[in-house]
N, C-alpha and C positions, 0 to 999 in steps of 0.2 A: 322551550320558552315561547317561541313564536306561535306554536299551536295554542297555548293558553291565551295569548293576546287575541288570536282570531276568535276563539270561543267566548271569552269573557268580555271582550270589547267589540269585536267586529260583528258577531252574530246579533247581540242585542241592538246594536246600531242599525243593522239591517232590518230587524223587526220594527224598530221605531220609524225608520224611513218608509217602510211598507205601509204603515198605517197613518203616518203624519203627512205624507205627500199629497199634493192636490193634483187633480187631473187637468193641468194646463198644458195641453199638447202644443198649442201654437206659441207658447212662451219659450224662446230660445235662450233664456237665461242659463248660464252654466251651472249655477247652484240648483236650479230646478231639474236640469238634465242629470247631474250627478246624484241628487237625492232620489230621482226616479229610477235610475239604473243601478244604484248601489246594492239593492237586495239581490239582483241577479248575479252580481260580482261576488258578493260574500257568501251566498248560498252555495255556489259552485265550489269556491275555495274551501268553505267550511265542510262540505260533504266529502271532498277529497281528503282533507286532513282527518276527518272522523273515520273514513274508511281505512286509512293508514293506521290509525290508532287501534281499530278493531281487529285488523287482520295482520298487522305488523309487516305488510307488504304493499307496495304501490308501484305500478309500472305504467308505461305509456298507453297500454291497452285500456287500463282502468280509467285514465284521464280522458282518453278519446271516447270511451263509452259514456261516461258521465256528461262530458261537454256536448257530445253528439246528441244525447237525450235531451239536454236542456235547450239546445238549438232547435231540435225537432219540435219540442213543445212550443217554443216561441214562434216558429214559422207556422205551426198548426193553428195558431190564433188568428191567422189570416182567414182560415176556412171556417172556424167555429165562432166567428164574430167576437173574438176577444180583443184585447188591447195590444196589438202588435207594435213593436218599437224597434227600430234599427239600433238605437243606443243600447238596448238590452242585449242584442246579439254581440255588440262590441264588448259590453261588460262581461258577458259569459266567457268570451275568448280571453279577456284580460284576467279573469278570475282563474282560468286554467293555466295561464302562462307562468306564474311563479312556480307552480308544481312541476311543469314540464322542465323549466330551467333547473330546479332543484334535483330532479331525477337525472337529468343530463350531467350535471356537475358531480353528483355522487357516483355515477357510473364511470365517467371518463376522467374527472378531475381537472379538466382544462376546457377552455371555451371554444373547442372545435365545433363547427356547425353540425347539427344533429344529422343532417342528410349525408354527411361524409362518413358516418360510422355505420358499421353493419353489425 
């Protein structure tokens, strides 16, 4: 159910935000920040869900690889004169977080810290 909501509501909203947002970097309005960083959030979350649907498996290495690639791309924009944004880095990490929590709970069934499990 949640996967359908992500694909049929979240991803289209991400596409709309990607093309509808304005480049007002100096504007610290929360709505502008959320609208500007939402595509980074939903694309990471959506790709992880899509990968799980395609392969019927998803583990922490998959999440780390996808999130690491997205973070690398965002940081590389400093070098290639793109539009680097700290809020996008935060959105990428927040997009991966629900998947990390879901994997942890499905594997261990209780809220023990991930670092205490081997």
